[in-house]
C-alpha positions as CSV (number, residue, x, y, z in Angstrom):
1,M,0.4,-0.2,-0.3
2,K,1.1,3.3,-1.0
3,R,-0.2,6.9,0.5
4,E,0.8,10.2,-1.0
5,L,-0.4,13.0,0.5
6,F,-0.2,16.6,-0.8
7,P,0.8,15.4,-4.9
8,P,2.5,18.3,-7.0
9,T,0.1,19.8,-9.2
10,G,2.0,18.3,-11.9
11,A,1.0,14.7,-11.1
12,R,-2.6,16.1,-10.4
13,L,-3.2,17.6,-13.5
14,A,-1.5,14.5,-15.6
15,E,-3.8,12.5,-13.3
16,A,-7.0,14.3,-13.4
17,A,-6.0,15.1,-17.6
18,L,-7.2,11.5,-18.3
19,S,-10.7,11.8,-17.8
20,V,-11.0,14.7,-19.6
21,P,-13.8,14.5,-22.0
22,P,-13.7,15.2,-25.7
23,G,-16.4,17.3,-27.4
24,A,-17.4,20.9,-28.1
25,A,-19.3,23.9,-26.6
26,Y,-20.8,27.0,-28.2
27,Y,-21.0,30.3,-27.7
28,R,-23.4,33.3,-28.8
29,L,-21.3,36.7,-28.6
30,D,-23.9,39.6,-27.6
31,V,-23.6,43.1,-27.5
32,A,-26.1,45.4,-25.9
33,G,-29.0,42.0,-26.6
34,Q,-28.3,41.4,-30.1
35,Q,-25.8,38.8,-32.0
36,V,-22.7,39.8,-33.3
37,G,-20.9,36.3,-33.9
38,F,-19.9,33.1,-32.1
39,T,-17.4,31.2,-30.7
40,S,-16.9,27.6,-30.5
41,S,-14.4,25.1,-28.0
42,T,-13.6,21.7,-28.7
43,I,-11.1,19.6,-27.0
44,D,-10.3,16.0,-28.4
45,T,-8.2,13.6,-26.8
46,L,-5.1,12.2,-28.4
47,G,-2.7,8.9,-27.4
48,T,-0.5,11.1,-25.1
49,S,-1.7,15.0,-25.6
50,I,-5.0,17.3,-25.6
51,R,-5.8,19.5,-28.4
52,V,-8.2,22.5,-28.5
53,T,-9.8,23.9,-31.0
54,D,-11.2,27.7,-30.8
55,I,-12.9,29.6,-33.3
56,F,-14.1,32.9,-32.5
57,V,-16.2,34.8,-35.4
58,L,-17.1,38.7,-35.2
59,Q,-19.6,40.7,-37.5
60,V,-20.3,44.0,-37.4
61,P,-21.6,46.8,-39.6
62,A,-20.3,49.9,-40.7
63,L,-20.5,52.8,-43.2
64,G,-22.7,50.3,-45.4
65,T,-20.3,47.4,-44.7
66,L,-20.1,44.4,-42.7
67,Y,-16.4,44.0,-41.1
68,R,-15.5,40.5,-40.6
69,T,-13.0,39.6,-37.7
70,T,-12.1,35.9,-37.6
71,V,-9.4,34.0,-35.3
72,L,-9.0,30.5,-35.3
73,S,-6.8,29.1,-32.6
74,R,-5.3,25.2,-31.9
75,A,-2.9,24.5,-29.2
76,V,-1.5,20.7,-28.6
77,L,-1.2,19.9,-25.0
78,S,0.7,17.4,-22.5
79,R,-1.6,15.3,-20.4
80,A,-0.3,17.6,-17.8
81,L,-1.6,20.4,-19.4
82,R,1.4,21.9,-20.2
83,L,1.7,23.5,-23.7
84,Q,3.6,22.3,-26.7
85,S,2.1,23.7,-29.8
86,V,-0.2,26.3,-30.4
87,D,-1.2,27.6,-34.3
88,V,-3.3,30.8,-34.5
89,K,-4.8,32.1,-37.4
90,F,-6.1,36.0,-37.3
91,A,-8.1,37.9,-40.7
92,G,-9.8,41.1,-39.8
93,E,-9.3,45.0,-40.3
94,L,-6.1,45.1,-38.3
95,G,-4.4,42.5,-40.9
96,R,-4.3,39.2,-42.1
97,F,-1.7,36.7,-40.5
98,A,-0.8,33.2,-38.8
99,V,1.1,32.3,-35.5
100,R,2.8,28.9,-35.2
101,G,4.5,28.4,-32.2
102,A,6.6,25.3,-30.6
103,V,7.9,24.9,-27.4
104,T,11.6,23.3,-27.0
105,D,13.0,22.7,-23.3
106,D,10.0,23.4,-21.3
107,S,10.5,26.9,-21.2
108,V,10.9,29.0,-24.8
109,L,8.5,29.7,-26.9
110,R,9.7,29.5,-30.7
111,L,7.0,31.7,-32.3
112,T,7.1,31.8,-36.3
113,L,4.9,34.5,-37.4
114,L,3.8,34.3,-41.5
115,T,2.1,37.1,-43.4
116,G,1.6,35.9,-47.3
117,T,5.4,34.7,-48.1
118,D,6.8,36.8,-45.0
119,S,8.0,34.9,-42.2
120,A,9.9,36.2,-39.1
121,T,10.8,34.1,-36.2
122,T,11.2,35.2,-32.5
123,H,11.7,32.9,-29.1
124,V,9.9,33.8,-25.9
125,P,11.1,32.7,-23.0
126,L,7.7,31.2,-20.9
127,A,7.1,31.4,-17.5
128,P,7.2,28.4,-15.3
129,S,4.3,26.7,-16.0
130,S,2.7,29.3,-18.3
131,V,-1.4,28.5,-20.5
132,L,-3.0,29.9,-23.1
133,P,-5.8,32.5,-22.0
134,T,-8.3,29.9,-23.7
135,M,-6.7,27.0,-21.3
136,V,-7.8,29.0,-18.1
137,P,-10.9,27.5,-17.3
138,L,-9.4,23.7,-18.3
139,R,-6.4,24.3,-15.8
140,L,-8.0,25.6,-13.0
141,A,-10.7,22.2,-13.3
142,F,-8.8,19.5,-13.4
143,G,-5.8,21.4,-11.1
144,S,-8.5,20.8,-8.3
145,E,-8.5,24.6,-7.7
146,L,-12.5,25.5,-8.5
147,K,-12.9,26.4,-4.5
148,R,-15.1,29.1,-3.2
149,G,-12.9,32.0,-2.2
150,R,-10.0,30.5,-3.3
151,T,-7.3,33.4,-5.0
152,Y,-4.6,32.0,-7.5
153,T,-2.2,33.5,-10.0
154,L,-1.3,31.8,-13.4
155,A,1.4,33.3,-15.9
156,T,-0.6,33.2,-19.3
157,F,0.8,33.9,-23.1
158,D,-1.4,35.2,-25.6
159,P,-0.1,34.1,-29.2
160,V,-2.8,36.8,-31.0
161,L,-1.4,39.5,-28.8
162,L,2.3,38.3,-28.6
163,E,2.6,38.6,-25.0
164,Q,2.9,37.4,-21.5
165,R,0.3,38.1,-18.8
166,Q,-0.2,37.4,-14.6
167,L,-3.5,36.4,-14.4
168,R,-4.7,37.0,-10.4
169,I,-7.7,34.8,-10.4
170,T,-10.4,34.5,-7.4
171,V,-13.8,31.9,-7.2
172,A,-16.1,34.1,-5.9
173,A,-19.3,32.2,-5.8
174,E,-21.1,28.6,-6.8
175,S,-24.6,28.5,-8.6
176,T,-26.4,26.7,-11.4
177,F,-27.1,27.7,-14.6
178,T,-29.9,26.1,-17.2
179,V,-28.3,26.0,-20.5
180,P,-29.7,24.8,-24.2
181,D,-28.6,21.8,-24.9
182,S,-30.4,21.1,-28.1
183,A,-32.7,23.1,-30.8
184,G,-35.7,22.8,-33.4
185,Y,-36.2,24.5,-36.3
186,D,-39.3,26.7,-35.5
187,S,-40.7,28.0,-39.0
188,T,-42.8,30.4,-38.1
189,A,-39.7,32.5,-36.6
190,M,-37.6,30.9,-39.7
191,A,-35.0,30.6,-36.6
192,W,-33.4,28.0,-34.5
193,V,-35.4,28.1,-30.9
194,P,-33.8,26.0,-27.7
195,V,-36.2,22.7,-27.4
196,H,-34.2,21.1,-23.9
197,F,-32.3,22.6,-21.4
198,D,-29.8,21.1,-19.4
199,T,-28.8,21.9,-15.5
200,V,-24.9,22.6,-15.2
201,R,-23.2,23.3,-11.4
202,A,-20.9,26.2,-12.1
203,F,-18.2,28.4,-10.3
204,R,-17.9,32.1,-11.0
205,I,-14.3,33.5,-11.6
206,E,-13.3,36.8,-11.5
207,E,-9.7,37.3,-13.8
208,E,-8.0,40.4,-13.0
209,S,-4.8,41.5,-15.3
210,G,-3.5,45.2,-15.6
211,G,-6.3,47.3,-13.9
212,T,-8.8,44.9,-16.0
213,T,-11.2,42.4,-14.6
214,T,-13.7,39.9,-16.7
215,H,-16.3,37.7,-15.1
216,A,-17.1,34.0,-16.2
217,W,-18.7,31.0,-15.0
218,I,-17.2,27.7,-15.5
219,D,-18.3,23.9,-15.1
220,A,-16.5,21.4,-13.3
221,Q,-15.5,19.8,-17.1
222,G,-13.3,23.4,-17.6
223,H,-16.1,24.5,-20.4
224,I,-17.0,28.1,-20.1
225,V,-20.7,28.4,-19.1
226,R,-21.2,32.6,-19.3
227,A,-18.4,35.3,-19.8
228,E,-18.8,39.0,-19.3
229,S,-15.9,41.3,-20.8
230,P,-15.5,44.9,-19.4
231,V,-16.2,46.6,-23.5
232,G,-19.5,45.0,-23.7
233,F,-19.6,41.4,-24.8
234,T,-21.2,38.7,-23.3
235,M,-20.7,35.2,-24.3
236,A,-23.3,32.5,-23.4
237,R,-23.3,29.0,-24.2
238,S,-25.9,27.5,-26.5
239,A,-26.9,24.9,-28.9
240,F,-24.5,24.7,-32.2
241,E,-27.8,26.0,-34.2
242,T,-28.5,28.8,-32.4
243,A,-25.3,30.2,-31.8
244,Y,-24.1,29.4,-35.7
245,E,-26.9,28.7,-38.1
246,N,-28.9,31.4,-36.5
247,F,-26.1,33.6,-37.1
248,R,-25.2,32.6,-40.2
249,H,-28.9,32.9,-41.5
250,R,-29.4,36.6,-40.4
251,D,-30.4,39.2,-42.9
252,T,-27.0,41.2,-43.3
253,T,-28.2,43.5,-46.2
254,R,-30.7,45.5,-43.6
255,A,-27.6,45.5,-41.3
256,A,-25.2,46.8,-43.7
257,R,-27.5,49.3,-44.9
258,A,-28.7,50.5,-41.8
259,S,-25.5,51.4,-40.7
260,A,-24.6,53.3,-44.4
261,E,-25.0,56.7,-42.5
262,P,-23.4,56.2,-39.3
263,A,-24.4,58.9,-36.1
264,P,-21.4,61.3,-35.6
265,G,-18.9,60.0,-32.8
266,D,-19.8,56.3,-34.1
267,V,-16.5,53.8,-34.1
268,I,-15.7,52.7,-37.7
269,P,-14.3,49.3,-37.5
270,A,-11.0,49.9,-39.6
271,T,-7.9,51.8,-39.5
272,A,-8.4,55.9,-40.9
273,L,-6.1,55.0,-44.2
274,T,-8.5,51.6,-45.0
275,A,-11.3,53.8,-44.2
276,D,-9.9,56.8,-46.5
277,A,-10.6,59.1,-44.0
278,P,-9.4,62.6,-44.5
279,R,-6.7,64.0,-43.1
280,R,-7.0,66.4,-40.2
281,P,-5.6,69.9,-41.3
282,V,-4.9,71.6,-37.8
283,P,-3.9,69.8,-34.9
284,V,-6.6,69.5,-32.0
285,S,-5.2,71.0,-28.4
286,L,-7.9,69.8,-26.4
287,F,-10.5,66.9,-27.1
288,R,-13.3,65.7,-24.4
289,V,-15.3,63.1,-25.1
290,R,-18.1,61.3,-23.2
291,L,-17.7,57.3,-22.6
292,S,-20.5,55.4,-22.3
293,G,-21.6,51.5,-23.4
294,A,-18.5,49.4,-23.1
295,T,-16.0,50.8,-20.6
296,P,-12.3,50.3,-22.1
297,P,-9.1,49.0,-19.9
298,A,-9.1,51.8,-17.0
299,A,-5.1,51.4,-16.8
300,A,-4.6,52.3,-20.0
301,L,-7.0,55.7,-20.0
302,T,-5.3,57.5,-17.3
303,S,-2.3,59.4,-18.5
304,A,-0.4,63.0,-17.7
305,A,-2.1,63.6,-21.3
306,Q,-5.7,61.7,-20.5
307,R,-7.9,62.2,-17.8
308,L,-11.1,60.1,-16.9
309,V,-13.2,62.4,-14.8
310,G,-16.7,60.0,-14.0
311,D,-17.9,59.1,-17.8
312,T,-16.0,62.2,-19.5
313,L,-12.6,61.7,-21.1
314,E,-10.3,64.6,-21.5
315,V,-7.5,64.8,-23.5
316,H,-4.5,67.4,-23.9
317,R,-1.8,67.9,-26.3
318,A,1.9,67.5,-25.1
319,S,2.6,71.0,-23.8
320,A,6.5,72.4,-24.3
321,T,7.4,71.9,-20.8
322,A,6.3,68.2,-21.2
323,M,8.7,67.6,-24.2
324,L,11.5,68.2,-22.0
325,A,13.3,65.5,-20.6
326,R,16.3,65.4,-17.8
327,Y,18.1,63.2,-18.9
328,R,20.7,62.3,-22.0
329,L,20.8,59.2,-24.4
330,P,20.8,56.5,-23.8
331,A,18.7,56.0,-20.9
332,R,19.4,54.2,-18.5
333,D,16.5,53.9,-15.4
334,S,15.9,50.1,-14.7
335,A,12.6,51.2,-14.5
336,L,12.1,51.3,-18.2
337,A,14.4,48.6,-19.3
338,R,11.7,47.0,-21.0
339,F,10.7,49.5,-23.3
340,L,14.3,49.7,-24.6
341,A,14.8,45.9,-25.1
342,P,13.8,44.2,-28.2
343,A,10.3,42.5,-28.4
344,P,8.0,40.5,-31.4
345,L,7.6,42.7,-34.2
346,I,10.1,45.4,-32.9
347,E,13.6,44.2,-33.6
348,S,15.8,46.7,-32.0
349,D,18.7,44.7,-31.8
350,D,18.7,44.0,-35.2
351,P,22.5,45.5,-37.0
352,R,19.9,47.5,-39.9
353,I,17.4,49.0,-37.2
354,Q,20.7,50.4,-35.0
355,A,22.1,51.5,-38.3
356,Q,19.4,53.5,-39.1
357,A,19.0,54.8,-35.7
358,R,22.5,56.4,-36.0
359,L,22.2,57.7,-39.1
360,I,19.2,59.6,-38.3
361,L,20.3,61.2,-35.2
362,A,24.0,61.7,-36.4
363,G,24.7,62.0,-32.7
364,E,22.5,63.6,-30.9
365,R,21.8,62.4,-27.5
366,E,18.8,65.5,-26.4
367,P,16.4,62.7,-26.4
368,A,13.1,65.5,-27.7
369,R,14.9,66.3,-30.2
370,A,16.2,62.4,-31.2
371,A,12.0,61.6,-31.0
372,R,11.2,64.5,-33.7
373,L,14.3,63.3,-35.6
374,I,13.0,59.4,-35.7
375,H,9.6,61.2,-36.0
376,D,10.4,63.0,-39.5
377,W,12.1,60.2,-40.6
378,V,9.8,57.5,-40.4
379,S,7.2,59.8,-41.4
380,A,8.9,61.1,-44.9
381,H,10.5,57.7,-45.8
382,V,7.3,55.1,-45.0
383,E,4.9,55.4,-47.8
384,R,1.1,55.4,-46.2
385,Q,-0.1,52.2,-47.7
386,V,-2.8,49.5,-46.6
387,T,-0.3,46.7,-46.0
388,P,-1.6,43.0,-44.5
389,G,-0.6,41.2,-41.7
390,P,1.1,42.1,-38.1
391,P,4.5,44.4,-39.3
392,S,8.3,43.6,-38.6
393,A,10.0,46.6,-38.0
394,V,12.8,45.0,-40.1
395,R,10.5,44.6,-42.8
396,V,9.3,48.3,-43.0
397,L,12.4,49.3,-43.2
398,A,13.0,47.3,-46.3
399,A,9.8,47.7,-48.2
400,R,9.3,51.5,-46.8
401,R,5.3,51.2,-46.6
402,G,2.6,50.7,-44.3
403,D,-0.4,52.0,-42.4
404,C,-0.4,53.1,-39.0
405,N,0.7,49.7,-37.5
406,E,3.9,49.7,-39.8
407,H,4.9,53.2,-39.3
408,T,4.9,52.7,-35.0
409,V,6.8,49.6,-35.3
410,L,9.4,50.9,-37.1
411,Y,9.5,54.3,-35.1
412,V,9.5,52.3,-31.6
413,A,12.3,50.0,-32.9
414,L,14.5,53.1,-33.7
415,A,14.0,54.7,-30.9
416,R,14.6,51.9,-28.6
417,A,17.8,50.9,-30.7
418,A,19.0,55.0,-30.2
419,G,18.1,54.5,-26.0
420,L,15.2,56.3,-25.9
421,P,12.6,54.7,-24.2
422,A,9.4,54.3,-26.5
423,R,6.1,52.2,-26.7
424,S,3.4,51.1,-29.1
425,V,0.1,52.3,-28.1
426,A,-3.9,51.8,-29.7
427,G,-6.9,53.5,-29.7
428,L,-9.4,55.3,-31.9
429,V,-8.4,58.9,-33.7
430,Y,-11.0,61.5,-34.4
431,L,-11.0,62.3,-38.3
432,G,-13.8,63.9,-40.3
433,G,-16.5,63.3,-37.5
434,R,-15.7,59.5,-36.8
435,F,-13.4,57.5,-35.0
436,Y,-11.0,54.9,-36.5
437,Y,-8.9,52.5,-35.4
438,H,-5.4,53.8,-34.8
439,A,-1.7,53.0,-33.5
440,W,0.6,55.2,-32.8
441,P,4.0,55.4,-30.6
442,E,4.8,57.5,-27.1
443,V,8.3,58.1,-26.2
444,W,9.2,59.1,-22.7
445,L,10.3,62.7,-21.9
446,G,9.9,62.4,-18.3
447,D,6.5,61.2,-18.5
448,W,4.9,59.6,-22.1
449,V,4.3,61.8,-24.6
450,A,2.3,60.5,-28.2
451,V,4.0,61.3,-31.3
452,D,2.1,60.5,-34.7
453,P,4.3,59.3,-37.5
454,T,1.4,58.2,-39.6
455,L,-0.3,61.8,-39.4
456,D,2.8,63.6,-39.4
457,Q,2.6,64.9,-35.8
458,A,4.9,65.8,-33.0
459,P,3.5,66.0,-30.4
460,A,0.5,64.2,-31.6
461,D,-2.6,66.0,-30.9
462,A,-5.7,65.7,-28.9
463,A,-8.6,63.7,-31.1
464,H,-5.9,60.2,-30.5
465,V,-7.6,58.7,-27.8
466,R,-5.7,55.9,-26.0
467,F,-7.3,52.8,-25.1
468,V,-4.9,49.5,-25.0
469,V,-0.7,50.3,-24.3
470,D,2.4,48.5,-25.0
471,G,2.3,45.7,-27.7
472,L,1.5,46.2,-31.4
473,A,-1.0,42.9,-31.2
474,R,-3.3,44.4,-28.6
475,Q,-4.9,46.6,-31.1
476,A,-7.0,43.3,-31.6
477,E,-8.3,44.2,-27.5
478,L,-9.8,47.0,-29.4
479,V,-12.0,44.6,-31.7
480,P,-14.5,44.1,-28.8
481,L,-15.7,47.9,-28.5
482,I,-17.4,48.0,-31.7
483,G,-21.1,48.1,-31.2
484,G,-20.7,48.3,-27.3
485,L,-18.9,51.7,-27.0
486,K,-20.4,54.7,-27.5
487,L,-18.8,58.5,-28.2
488,E,-20.1,61.8,-27.9
489,V,-17.5,64.6,-28.5
490,L,-18.2,67.7,-26.3
């Protein structure tokens, strides 16, 4: 007889994973009670591993056009739920790209980013026991960690956003849900309707990361029952027909026609260049806008230039004093080290990027003047042209063309190569009475100051509303704001 007390987490996961049931779960994606997409999660149990396939489809009308975003993710996990490989395909107005990754030595993820015929490879050190965000419910369920009142910390790596995060997870409550188990076709309504319901025991999970908290209910098998995001999305488990067939056969023509004349302040799910938005001849120095509906991440809204008071966001263009820095290049502040280091798509350590940075600065060591020199060079030498796929600074330097994404990564890479702390941010830009997706760089000059080589503004004007920070691929996080966020320009 052998008795083992307190087995390690890996051993418990390996044993529990033997009982992982194969199958699929389907969900409606709703905003304000209207279905705008669907998603599914499928688990396949293999001989020595588990394969998890996630599909996400979002379709939103604007300017008489349906804007579609799709994400397909396949991950292979060991029986202890450790990531072995991942394959992601992203297609939408923000670009088209694929990411393939394989874990080597159990601690390094080798990522290959594919765009058409172009590819780039990078290596990402993974935190111990790092999981994909979609694997968090499965990890909790089979780690015997669904206990009310317990708090956990998990490291995650998002292959779409290309970044690692620490999640603080709290099991807040336990309840019972009734969810549609099957559906039948109603010829009168000409739609599928639920005909049978199943009773599911679920746990309320609160996930906190970067100042943003999401809520989800998951069952003992690691499937989401219902989830709500701060940006206005509701994800509810449903039968396949009500989640997929109803969405596929809805009246898309009427939805597109209704959006042909959007109201002032509407968010257009495309970049300004893609939508051929008018350029703004005179920079805006003060911009006030009232936010309602979906709630963007609070941590990204507040800075020296942005201030949220109640439901009103006030944005100021950087003043002359804000452009003065109290250091010389290269910056040596350890707190800014991450904004000086290379990152996926931002190859600031590449010899070609470093050589170009030296040519641009020509020995300049004053940070504000260096920031302006890099801005002027990128704005003048990178042609404004829509380019599919995720940008790579090295590729942009060679091609000399691109949208706001390409201008941003090249600027950030050149700045970091010169020892000037820089980061990419994303949000909305107000042009011609409409808000458009946009990305731009920020540089550290005693505080973060926005510049915009795409619109040739240094510093950028106040009509840049920042919603996400650090990591260009995080522009994908803006997708759920469509249809849920309302902005009233004051």
